[in-house]
C-alpha positions in Angstrom: -62.6 -34.9 -19.5 -59.9 -32.3 -20.4 -60.1 -28.8 -19.3 -59.8 -28.0 -22.8 -63.2 -30.1 -23.8 -64.9 -28.5 -20.9 -64.1 -25.2 -22.2 -65.7 -26.1 -25.4 -68.8 -27.6 -24.6 -69.7 -25.2 -21.7 -70.7 -22.4 -24.4 -72.1 -25.0 -26.9 -74.4 -25.9 -23.9 -76.0 -22.8 -23.6 -77.4 -23.0 -26.9 -80.2 -25.9 -25.6 -80.8 -29.2 -27.2 -82.4 -29.3 -30.4 -84.0 -33.1 -31.5 -84.0 -33.8 -34.7 -85.6 -36.7 -36.5 -84.0 -38.7 -39.2 -84.6 -39.1 -43.0 -83.7 -41.5 -45.4 -83.0 -41.1 -49.1 -80.5 -42.8 -51.8 -78.4 -41.3 -54.5 -80.7 -39.7 -56.8 -80.2 -40.5 -60.5 -81.0 -38.1 -63.5 -84.5 -39.3 -63.6 -85.7 -38.5 -60.7 -85.4 -34.7 -60.8 -88.7 -34.2 -62.0 -90.3 -37.0 -59.0 -88.4 -34.7 -56.3 -90.2 -31.8 -57.6 -93.3 -33.4 -57.9 -93.1 -34.1 -54.1 -92.1 -31.0 -53.2 -95.2 -29.4 -55.2 -97.1 -31.9 -53.2 -96.0 -31.1 -50.2 -97.0 -27.4 -50.8 -100.0 -28.7 -51.9 -101.0 -30.5 -48.4 -99.8 -27.9 -46.7 -102.2 -25.5 -48.3 -105.2 -28.3 -47.1 -103.9 -28.4 -43.7 -104.1 -24.9 -43.0 -107.9 -24.5 -45.2 -109.0 -27.8 -43.2 -110.7 -27.4 -39.7 -109.4 -30.2 -37.3 -112.4 -32.6 -36.5 -111.7 -35.3 -33.9 -113.1 -39.0 -35.3 -112.0 -42.1 -35.2 -113.6 -44.2 -38.0 -115.4 -47.2 -37.8 -112.7 -50.2 -38.3 -113.9 -51.4 -42.1 -114.4 -47.6 -42.8 -112.9 -46.8 -45.9 -112.2 -42.9 -46.8 -114.5 -43.2 -49.8 -117.5 -44.3 -47.9 -117.8 -41.2 -46.1 -116.2 -38.3 -48.3 -117.8 -35.5 -46.1 -115.5 -36.8 -43.2 -112.7 -34.7 -41.9 -109.2 -35.9 -41.2 -107.9 -34.4 -38.0 -104.7 -32.3 -38.6 -103.2 -32.9 -35.1 -101.2 -30.5 -32.8 -102.4 -28.7 -30.6 -106.0 -30.0 -31.0 -104.5 -33.5 -30.5 -104.7 -33.6 -26.6 -108.3 -33.1 -27.4 -108.4 -36.6 -28.3 -106.9 -38.0 -25.3 -108.8 -38.2 -21.6 -109.8 -34.9 -20.7 -109.2 -35.6 -17.0 -108.3 -32.5 -14.9 -104.7 -34.0 -14.5 -104.0 -34.2 -18.2 -105.9 -30.9 -18.7 -103.0 -29.3 -16.5 -100.4 -31.0 -18.2 -101.6 -29.8 -21.5 -101.7 -26.6 -20.4 -97.8 -26.9 -18.6 -96.6 -28.2 -21.5 -98.2 -25.4 -24.1 -96.8 -23.0 -21.7 -93.0 -24.6 -22.0 -93.5 -25.0 -26.0 -94.6 -21.2 -26.5 -91.6 -20.1 -24.1 -89.1 -22.5 -25.9 -90.7 -21.0 -29.2 -89.7 -17.3 -28.4 -86.7 -18.4 -27.3 -85.9 -19.9 -30.7 -85.7 -23.9 -29.6 -87.6 -26.8 -30.4 -88.9 -29.2 -28.1 -88.4 -32.9 -28.3 -92.6 -33.1 -28.6 -93.1 -30.2 -31.1 -94.8 -31.7 -34.1 -95.0 -30.4 -37.5 -97.8 -29.4 -39.8 -97.6 -33.3 -41.5 -97.9 -35.2 -38.1 -101.0 -37.5 -37.3 -103.5 -37.1 -35.1 -102.3 -37.8 -31.5 -99.6 -36.1 -29.8 -97.4 -36.7 -26.5 -96.8 -35.0 -23.5 -93.6 -37.1 -22.9 -90.3 -37.5 -24.8 -90.9 -39.6 -27.7 -88.2 -42.5 -28.1 -86.0 -41.9 -31.1 -86.5 -44.0 -34.5 -85.5 -47.9 -33.8 -83.5 -47.7 -37.1 -85.7 -49.3 -40.0 -84.2 -46.0 -42.0 -80.6 -46.6 -41.1 -80.7 -50.3 -41.4 -80.0 -50.9 -37.9 -83.1 -53.0 -37.8 -82.2 -56.0 -40.3 -84.3 -57.8 -42.7 -84.9 -60.8 -40.3 -86.5 -58.4 -38.3 -89.4 -57.3 -40.5 -92.3 -59.4 -41.0 -95.8 -59.2 -42.9 -99.0 -61.0 -42.9 -99.1 -61.5 -46.9 -96.6 -59.7 -49.3 -97.3 -58.7 -53.2 -94.0 -59.9 -54.3 -90.5 -60.1 -53.2 -89.8 -56.7 -54.0 -92.7 -55.6 -52.0 -91.7 -58.0 -49.2 -91.7 -56.9 -45.4 -87.8 -56.0 -45.9 -88.8 -53.1 -48.0 -91.3 -51.5 -45.6 -88.4 -49.1 -44.4 -89.3 -45.3 -43.8 -88.0 -43.3 -47.2 -86.5 -46.6 -49.1 -86.5 -45.4 -53.0 -87.6 -47.8 -55.1 -85.7 -49.0 -58.9 -87.0 -46.9 -62.0 -89.0 -50.1 -63.2 -91.7 -51.9 -61.6 -91.7 -55.9 -61.0 -88.0 -55.8 -59.9 -86.3 -56.5 -56.8 -86.0 -53.4 -55.5 -89.6 -51.8 -55.1 -90.5 -49.2 -52.5 -92.5 -49.9 -50.0 -94.2 -53.5 -48.5 -97.5 -54.0 -50.2 -99.9 -56.5 -48.8 -100.8 -59.3 -51.1 -104.2 -58.9 -49.9 -106.3 -55.4 -49.2 -108.3 -56.7 -46.5 -108.1 -55.4 -42.8 -106.6 -58.1 -41.3 -103.0 -57.8 -42.8 -100.4 -56.3 -40.8 -96.7 -55.5 -40.9 -94.4 -56.4 -37.8 -91.1 -55.7 -36.3 -89.5 -58.0 -33.9 -87.2 -55.8 -31.7 -85.5 -58.6 -30.1 -85.6 -57.4 -26.8 -88.3 -55.6 -24.6 -88.8 -51.8 -26.2 -90.8 -49.0 -25.1 -92.5 -48.0 -28.1 -93.9 -44.7 -28.4 -94.7 -44.0 -31.9 -95.4 -45.1 -35.5 -94.2 -42.9 -38.7 -95.5 -43.9 -42.0 -95.4 -43.0 -45.6 -96.9 -44.7 -48.7 -95.1 -46.7 -51.6 -92.4 -44.7 -53.5 -93.5 -45.3 -57.3 -93.4 -43.3 -60.3 -96.4 -45.2 -61.5 -98.3 -46.2 -58.9 -100.3 -44.6 -56.0 -100.7 -46.3 -52.7 -100.7 -45.4 -49.0 -102.8 -46.4 -45.7 -104.8 -43.7 -44.7 -105.3 -45.4 -41.0 -104.3 -48.3 -39.2 -104.0 -49.8 -35.7 -101.2 -50.4 -33.4 -100.6 -53.8 -31.3 -97.6 -55.0 -29.3 -96.6 -58.4 -28.1 -94.2 -60.3 -25.8 -94.6 -63.4 -27.5 -95.9 -62.6 -30.9 -99.0 -65.0 -30.4 -100.8 -62.6 -27.6 -101.2 -59.2 -29.3 -102.7 -55.9 -27.1 -103.9 -53.1 -29.3 -103.0 -49.6 -28.2 -106.1 -47.9 -26.8 -107.4 -44.7 -26.2 -109.2 -44.9 -22.8 -111.2 -48.2 -23.2 -111.4 -48.2 -27.3 -109.1 -49.5 -29.7 -107.4 -46.6 -31.0 -107.0 -46.0 -34.6 -104.2 -43.7 -35.9 -104.8 -41.3 -39.1 -102.2 -42.3 -41.8 -101.2 -40.9 -44.7 -102.4 -38.3 -47.6 -100.1 -39.3 -50.3 -97.6 -41.4 -50.7 -94.3 -39.2 -49.9 -94.7 -36.5 -46.8 -94.2 -38.9 -43.8 -96.7 -38.7 -40.7 -96.0 -39.3 -37.1 -98.2 -40.4 -34.5 -97.1 -40.5 -31.3 -99.2 -42.8 -28.4 -100.7 -41.5 -25.5 -98.5 -43.5 -22.9 -95.6 -45.7 -24.1 -96.1 -49.4 -24.5 -93.7 -52.1 -23.7 -93.2 -55.6 -25.6 -90.6 -57.1 -27.9 -92.7 -56.7 -31.1 -95.2 -54.3 -32.5 -97.6 -54.5 -35.5 -99.2 -52.0 -38.1 -102.6 -53.4 -39.0 -103.6 -50.9 -41.9 -107.7 -50.4 -41.6 -108.3 -48.0 -44.8 -106.2 -47.1 -47.4 -106.3 -45.2 -50.7 -109.3 -46.0 -52.7 -107.9 -46.2 -56.2 -104.5 -48.3 -54.6 -103.4 -51.0 -52.6 -102.3 -51.7 -48.5 -98.3 -50.4 -49.2 -96.5 -48.9 -46.5 -93.0 -47.7 -45.3 -92.4 -47.4 -41.6 -90.5 -46.3 -38.9 -91.0 -47.2 -35.5 -90.0 -45.0 -32.3 -88.9 -47.3 -29.5 -86.7 -47.3 -26.7 -84.7 -50.7 -25.6 -85.5 -51.2 -21.7 -82.0 -52.1 -19.9 -81.1 -55.4 -20.3 -77.1 -55.8 -20.6 -76.9 -59.7 -21.7 -79.0 -59.0 -24.5 -76.9 -60.3 -27.6 -78.3 -58.4 -30.6 -77.9 -55.2 -28.5 -74.2 -55.6 -27.4 -73.8 -56.9 -31.0 -74.9 -53.4 -32.7 -73.8 -51.0 -29.8 -71.0 -48.4 -31.0 -69.7 -46.2 -28.3 -67.9 -43.2 -28.9 -64.7 -42.0 -26.5 -64.6 -38.2 -28.0 -66.4 -35.7 -26.1 -68.2 -33.5 -28.6 -71.1 -31.7 -29.4 -73.2 -34.3 -30.6 -76.3 -32.4 -32.2 -78.2 -30.5 -35.2 -77.4 -27.4 -35.5 -79.3 -24.6 -36.7 -77.8 -22.1 -38.5 -76.8 -19.4 -36.1 -75.7 -22.6 -33.8 -73.3 -23.6 -36.7 -71.6 -20.1 -36.4 -71.4 -19.9 -32.8 -69.7 -23.4 -32.6 -66.9 -22.7 -35.7 -66.7 -19.5 -33.2 -65.9 -21.5 -30.4 -63.5 -23.7 -32.2 -61.8 -20.7 -33.5 -61.3 -19.1 -29.7 -60.3 -22.6 -28.3 -57.6 -23.2 -31.5 -56.8 -19.4 -32.5 -53.1 -20.2 -33.7 -54.4 -23.0 -35.8 -58.0 -21.8 -37.3 -59.6 -18.9 -39.1 -63.0 -18.7 -39.9 -63.9 -16.8 -43.5 -66.8 -17.1 -45.7 -66.9 -17.5 -49.7 -70.3 -15.5 -49.9 -73.5 -15.5 -49.4 -77.0 -17.7 -50.3 -79.8 -16.7 -52.1 -81.1 -15.3 -49.1 -78.3 -13.6 -47.7 -77.0 -16.4 -45.3 -72.9 -16.5 -45.4 -71.3 -19.2 -46.7 -68.7 -20.1 -43.5 -65.6 -22.1 -43.9 -62.9 -22.7 -41.6 -59.3 -22.9 -42.0 -57.0 -25.4 -40.3 -53.2 -24.6 -40.5 -50.3 -23.9 -38.4 -50.1 -20.4 -40.4 -54.2 -19.6 -40.9 -54.7 -17.1 -43.7 -51.2 -17.8 -45.6 -50.1 -20.0 -48.3 -47.1 -21.6 -47.9 -44.9 -22.5 -51.0 -44.8 -26.7 -50.7 -47.7 -27.4 -48.8 -50.6 -28.7 -50.2 -54.4 -27.3 -49.9 -57.4 -29.6 -49.0 -60.9 -29.0 -48.7 -64.0 -30.9 -47.6 -67.7 -29.6 -48.4 -70.9 -30.4 -47.3 -74.5 -29.9 -47.9 -74.6 -29.0 -51.2 -77.9 -30.3 -50.7 -79.6 -28.7 -47.8 -81.7 -31.7 -46.8 -78.1 -34.5 -46.8 -77.3 -33.0 -43.4 -75.0 -35.8 -41.9 -72.3 -34.1 -43.9 -72.8 -31.0 -42.1 -72.2 -32.5 -38.9 -69.2 -34.2 -39.8 -67.2 -31.4 -40.6 -68.5 -29.5 -37.5 -67.4 -32.4 -35.2 -64.3 -33.2 -37.5 -63.0 -29.3 -36.6 -63.8 -29.8 -32.7 -62.3 -32.7 -33.2 -58.9 -32.0 -34.8 -58.6 -28.4 -32.4 -58.8 -30.7 -29.1 -56.6 -33.4 -30.5 -54.2 -30.6 -31.6 -53.9 -29.2 -27.7 -53.8 -32.7 -26.2 -50.4 -33.4 -28.4 -52.5 -35.7 -30.7 -48.7 -36.5 -33.0 -50.9 -37.5 -35.8 -53.1 -34.5 -36.0 -50.1 -32.1 -35.4 -48.3 -33.5 -38.1 -51.5 -33.3 -40.2 -52.3 -29.5 -39.4 -48.9 -28.2 -39.9 -48.1 -29.9 -43.3 -51.1 -29.5 -44.7 -53.7 -26.2 -45.3 -57.2 -27.6 -44.8 -60.9 -26.2 -45.3 -64.0 -26.9 -44.0 -67.3 -25.4 -45.7 -69.8 -27.5 -43.7 -73.1 -25.8 -45.2 -73.3 -24.9 -48.9 -76.8 -24.7 -49.3 -77.9 -23.0 -46.0 -81.0 -22.2 -47.3 -81.8 -25.8 -48.0 -80.7 -27.0 -45.0 -83.0 -24.8 -42.8 -86.4 -25.7 -44.9 -85.4 -29.6 -43.8 -84.3 -28.6 -40.1 -87.6 -26.7 -39.7 -89.7 -29.8 -40.3 -87.4 -32.2 -38.9 -85.8 -35.2 -39.9 -88.1 -38.2 -40.2 -91.0 -35.7 -41.4 -88.8 -33.5 -44.0 -89.2 -36.7 -46.1 -86.4 -37.0 -48.8 -86.2 -34.0 -50.9 -87.5 -31.0 -49.1 -84.4 -28.5 -48.7 -82.3 -30.3 -51.6 -82.2 -27.6 -53.9 -81.4 -23.9 -53.2 -83.9 -21.1 -52.2 -84.6 -20.9 -56.4 -84.8 -24.4 -57.1 -81.4 -25.3 -58.2 -79.5 -28.4 -57.4 -76.2 -27.0 -56.8 -74.0 -30.2 -56.7 -74.9 -30.2 -60.6 -74.8 -26.5 -61.4 -71.4 -26.2 -62.9 -70.6 -25.9 -66.5 -70.1 -28.5 -68.7 -67.0 -28.7 -69.6 -66.7 -32.6 -70.4 -68.5 -31.9 -73.5 -66.1 -28.9 -74.2 -63.1 -31.0 -74.0 -64.6 -34.1 -75.9 -65.3 -32.1 -78.5 -61.5 -30.6 -78.7 -60.2 -34.0 -78.6 -62.6 -35.0 -81.4 -61.5 -32.5 -83.8 -57.6 -33.0 -82.6 -57.1 -29.4 -81.0 -55.4 -30.4 -78.3 -52.5 -29.6 -77.6 -52.3 -27.4 -80.3 -54.9 -25.2 -80.0 -56.3 -26.3 -76.5 -55.2 -27.6 -73.4 -56.1 -31.0 -71.7 -56.6 -28.8 -68.5 -57.9 -25.6 -66.7 -60.5 -25.8 -69.6 -62.1 -22.8 -69.6 -65.4 -21.7 -68.5 -67.7 -21.0 -71.7 -68.9 -17.2 -71.9 -72.8 -18.2 -71.7 -72.2 -19.4 -68.2 -70.5 -16.4 -66.7 -73.6 -14.0 -68.0 -75.9 -12.6 -65.4 -78.5 -14.3 -67.2 -77.5 -17.5 -66.9 -79.4 -20.0 -64.3 -76.3 -20.4 -61.9 -77.1 -20.1 -58.4 -75.1 -17.4 -56.3 -73.9 -20.4 -54.3 -72.0 -21.9 -57.4 -70.4 -18.7 -58.6 -69.4 -18.4 -54.9 -67.7 -21.9 -54.8 -66.0 -21.4 -58.7 -64.4 -18.5 -57.1 -63.4 -20.0 -53.9 -62.2 -22.8 -56.1 -60.3 -20.5 -58.7 -58.7 -18.4 -56.2 -57.0 -21.0 -53.4 -54.8 -24.1 -55.2 -56.5 -26.7 -53.7 -55.0 -30.2 -54.7 -57.9 -32.7 -53.1 -61.3 -32.4 -52.1 -64.2 -34.4 -51.1 -67.6 -33.4 -50.9 -69.8 -35.2 -48.3 -73.4 -36.1 -49.8 -75.8 -38.6 -47.9 -78.5 -41.3 -49.4 -76.0 -44.0 -49.8 -72.8 -45.6 -48.8 -70.5 -45.0 -51.8 -67.4 -42.8 -53.0 -67.9 -41.8 -56.6 -64.7 -40.3 -58.8 -65.0 -38.3 -61.9 -66.0 -38.6 -65.0 -69.8 -38.1 -64.0 -71.2 -37.4 -67.4 -71.0 -40.3 -70.0 -69.2 -39.9 -73.0 -71.4 -41.4 -75.0 -74.5 -39.4 -75.6 -77.8 -40.4 -74.6 -76.5 -43.1 -72.4 -77.6 -43.1 -68.8 -74.8 -45.7 -67.2 -71.4 -45.9 -68.9 -68.2 -46.3 -67.3 -66.3 -42.6 -68.4 -62.6 -42.9 -66.6 -60.6 -39.8 -66.2 -56.9 -40.2 -67.6 -56.1 -40.2 -63.9 -58.2 -42.9 -63.2 -56.0 -45.4 -61.5 -55.5 -42.3 -59.1 -59.4 -41.9 -58.2 -59.9 -45.6 -57.9 -57.2 -45.5 -55.2 -58.7 -42.3 -53.1 -61.9 -43.4 -53.2 -60.9 -47.0 -51.9 -59.0 -45.0 -49.0 -62.0 -43.5 -47.5 -64.5 -46.5 -48.6 -62.1 -49.3 -46.9 -61.9 -47.4 -43.5 -65.3 -47.0 -43.4 -67.3 -48.9 -41.1 -70.0 -50.1 -43.1 -68.6 -49.5 -46.9 -66.9 -52.3 -47.6 -68.4 -54.8 -45.0 -69.8 -57.8 -46.7 -72.9 -58.1 -44.6 -74.1 -54.6 -45.1 -77.6 -54.4 -46.3 -78.2 -52.5 -49.9 -79.3 -48.9 -48.7 -82.3 -48.9 -51.9 -81.2 -50.3 -55.2 -77.3 -50.6 -55.6 -75.4 -53.2 -54.0 -71.5 -51.0 -54.3 -70.1 -53.5 -51.5 -69.1 -55.6 -54.5 -67.5 -52.4 -55.8 -65.5 -52.0 -52.8 -67.8 -49.4 -51.7 -66.6 -47.2 -54.7 -67.9 -46.4 -58.3 -67.4 -44.2 -61.5 -70.1 -41.7 -61.0 -71.0 -42.4 -65.0 -71.1 -45.8 -64.4 -73.9 -45.2 -61.6 -75.9 -42.3 -63.8 -74.8 -39.7 -66.0 -74.9 -35.8 -64.4 -73.4 -33.1 -66.7 -72.0 -30.2 -64.9 -71.0 -31.7 -61.6 -68.6 -30.2 -59.2 -66.5 -33.4 -59.4 -65.8 -33.1 -62.9 -65.6 -29.1 -63.1 -62.9 -29.4 -60.3 -61.0 -32.3 -62.2 -61.2 -30.3 -65.7 -61.0 -26.4 -64.5 -58.4 -26.6 -61.6 -56.2 -28.9 -60.5 -58.0 -30.4 -57.4 -58.9 -34.0 -57.5 -63.0 -34.0 -56.1 -64.5 -37.2 -55.2 -68.0 -37.7 -53.7 -68.5 -39.7 -50.5 -72.5 -40.8 -49.7 -71.6 -41.2 -46.1 -75.2 -42.8 -45.0 -78.3 -44.8 -46.5 -80.0 -42.0 -43.9 -79.5 -38.9 -45.1 -81.1 -37.1 -41.6 -80.1 -39.3 -39.1 -81.3 -38.6 -35.8 -79.5 -36.8 -33.3 -79.1 -40.3 -31.4 -77.2 -41.5 -34.2 -74.5 -39.0 -34.7 -71.8 -40.2 -32.3 -72.1 -43.8 -34.3 -72.0 -42.2 -37.6 -68.8 -40.2 -36.5 -67.3 -43.5 -35.5 -68.3 -44.6 -39.0 -66.5 -41.7 -40.4 -64.1 -40.4 -38.5 -61.4 -42.6 -39.9 -62.4 -41.6 -43.3 -62.1 -38.6 -42.9 -58.9 -38.5 -41.5 -57.1 -40.7 -44.3 -58.5 -39.5 -47.0 -57.1 -36.0 -46.2 -53.5 -37.4 -45.4 -53.6 -38.8 -49.5 -52.9 -34.9 -50.4 -49.5 -35.9 -49.5 -49.2 -38.7 -52.0 -47.8 -37.9 -55.3 -44.9 -35.7 -56.1 -44.2 -32.0 -55.3 -41.8 -29.5 -55.7 -41.2 -26.1 -57.2 -40.6 -24.7 -60.8 -37.9 -22.0 -61.1 -36.2 -19.9 -63.3 -32.2 -19.3 -63.3 -32.6 -16.4 -60.7 -34.4 -18.5 -58.3 -37.5 -17.0 -58.9 -40.9 -19.3 -58.9 -42.8 -19.5 -62.1 -46.5 -19.2 -62.1 -49.0 -21.6 -64.2 -45.8 -23.5 -65.6 -47.2 -26.8 -67.0 -46.4 -29.8 -65.3 -46.9 -33.2 -67.6 -46.7 -36.9 -66.3 -45.6 -39.4 -69.5 -48.7 -41.4 -70.3 -51.4 -39.4 -68.3 -53.2 -37.2 -70.6 -54.1 -34.5 -68.2 -51.9 -31.7 -66.7 -52.0 -29.3 -63.8 -50.2 -26.0 -63.3 -47.7 -24.3 -60.3 -49.4 -21.8 -58.4 -48.5 -17.8 -57.9 -45.1 -18.8 -55.8 -44.2 -21.8 -58.8 -45.1 -24.6 -56.6 -47.3 -27.4 -57.8 -48.5 -30.8 -56.3 -49.2 -33.7 -58.4 -51.1 -36.7 -57.1 -49.7 -39.9 -58.2 -49.8 -43.8 -57.4 -46.4 -45.5 -56.5 -44.3 -46.0 -59.4 -41.7 -44.3 -61.5 -42.8 -41.2 -63.9 -41.0 -38.7 -66.3 -42.6 -35.5 -65.5 -41.8 -32.4 -68.1 -41.9 -28.7 -66.9 -42.8 -26.1 -69.7 -43.9 -22.3 -68.7 -44.5 -20.1 -71.9 -40.6 -18.0 -73.0 -38.8 -21.2 -70.8 -37.2 -24.3 -72.3 -38.6 -27.3 -71.4 -37.0 -29.8 -69.1 -38.1 -33.5 -68.2 -36.4 -35.7 -65.5 -37.6 -38.9 -63.4 -39.5 -38.7 -60.7 -40.2 -41.8 -58.2 -43.1 -42.1 -56.0 -43.2 -44.4 -53.0 -45.4 -46.4 -50.8 -44.7 -44.5 -47.7 -46.9 -41.5 -47.0 -45.3 -38.3 -48.3 -45.0 -36.5 -51.5 -41.3 -37.3 -53.3 -39.9 -33.5 -54.3 -39.4 -32.9 -57.9 -38.0 -29.4 -58.5 -37.3 -27.6 -61.7 -35.0 -25.0 -62.8 -35.8 -23.9 -66.7 -33.9 -21.4 -68.5 -35.5 -18.4 -71.0 -35.3 -19.9 -74.4 -33.0 -17.4 -77.4 -36.7 -16.6 -79.3 -38.2 -15.5 -75.7 -35.0 -13.3 -75.0 -35.1 -11.7 -78.5 -39.1 -10.9 -77.9 -38.5 -9.4 -74.7 -35.7 -7.2 -76.7 -38.1 -6.3 -79.4 -41.0 -5.7 -76.9 -38.7 -3.4 -75.2 -37.8 -1.4 -78.7 -41.5 -1.4 -79.7 -41.0 -4.0 -81.9 -38.8 -2.1 -84.4 -35.4 -4.1 -85.9 -32.9 -4.3 -83.5 -30.5 -2.8 -86.3 -32.5 0.7 -86.6 -32.1 2.3 -83.2 -27.8 1.9 -83.8 -28.0 3.3 -86.9 -30.0 6.1 -86.0 -27.3 6.9 -83.4 -24.2 6.6 -85.2 -25.5 9.0 -87.8 -26.6 11.4 -85.1 -22.8 11.2 -83.6 -21.6 11.8 -86.8 -23.7 14.8 -87.2 -22.7 16.0 -84.4 -18.9 15.3 -85.2 -19.7 17.9 -88.2 -21.2 20.4 -86.5 -18.2 20.7 -84.1 -15.4 20.9 -86.7 
């Protein structure tokens, strides 16, 4: 490890380790917004019940159903969970020590590995539990999941993954859980780890469904080495029955009193919601036992050689890490904020450039943003890793990184919605579900909170106002949106100000819950249509930009990659037009394209929105090359400067490309960038008061934009108008006559 790397990591180590737990989600459709809110309201009610109810130790009879004993209360599980175990002197001492340590860590603002949130089950462990095995992240493939019976294929064992999301309709191939074919205590859900594994716990959910209410309220756990002989997890001499779910969305974690070792693990439901059926979504906590000869382990193992800070960062830790990177590379980095969140947290960005703080003529500006949905945290961590990586590689002399830094002004904004992230981070990854923290503090989806400029443009096109009354670019923001009473998040307003200030050329917003890259338009042109391919005039460019990221990602275009939830995007090379997936008005992508020069795309970088800390090195390897390749695309197309005859740059000049109905404008210094695919184009530069000039510009296949400068002169009409303006818009002859008359009078008076 280099001295620079040690210098970076040592201050970070002082922050302490935070153990995050994973949360799987999918790319949501517009119709799911109400479902998101319903889940949040349910969580609020759930937590209120947890506070009001006094935990009572109970182990229900193996065939007892909650409806048969309505007065029996379910244990809350947390500090009281230790009372369910053997109360030997050694255990009591361990509990006391653990509680003291937890209290100390709590005062220091740190999370302990065995700290458990309000939604957890009955039992906790005094030891650090293992990370998730990968049902959420698809490390566990479909062939490793089995069940006693199945209601139908769409509810098979392969659908029993924590946080997996169902389609909008029932009876399809993509329902949201494993559901048993019969409702009796003999059913089971099984995971084959394919090697000896130390199992430490189970996390469960009910069925994801808009129409059904199904969840398991208690269950047993069994382990086997051969799938024939099974040993039930016990509490002393009795079979342990774990308390399951109270509703279908909020995950519940149960940690075993002691780890158990085996290859197979079964979850055996004992009771379930009285109005529903046996349906479960599951994650297993387990650590593979050492076995270098295991084929399956070696096949799936991904190792990174980058010495980076692979962990989840709180808001303060994120700020500290950015500061450390800035101190490591002060000559190429600058930290600034674009505004504040609703709760007052600053929206920090870091600039990476050879002249930070300055826009250099001819140098394009690029941006990555992440965390507009606060619970989609992988993008946040990827950008924190990217800034560390670029700093270290620049210092070590990596020519690719040096060229990128010296020829591009890069902006990284890792947390657009820090308020939402803090909510999800506090609960933990596996226990936060898939919507807690999605919105801003006032319940606004920031990514879809921008003005709907699509409708304004399309209406103008229908009325044939373009280009006489309205341009096909830089569509103005409507007045109602700018009013103080408009439902616009403060974070959205900060983003718009930032986007208008910086002459961004290309941008990517990193999201989670799917494996796909989406590109504009995100709104369907036909009203009332939920899905319809709606291309922009630059569709061919957007498709290339999307493919440049997806094709270099380790999983997006893999033929054997399992569907995250309901959509198989691998068939489309890991890319899709946003509107053909689901319509969404007011997206950041559409706004960026229609209101600024910036081409914006969305990268959904993983099925799991909130992966466990142990997954971060592999996720970095999955995305590192894609992040770099996409940044390099900002140098594809043409660039240049529009000047007047005196060599001065002309701001707001329009650059048009023949055959493409979308123009861009020059920046304050007269420089411009136009993303284009390889080919020959006729390009026209025009500005108010100047003559129109056209020329042919050729874009090659090699990386690097083609220089295409323009020099334009003033028109005769503009000169006449300028002179008239100088003389207060009076006829030019009038001042001359007045001068001649005055001289004539002076001569007469002098004679």
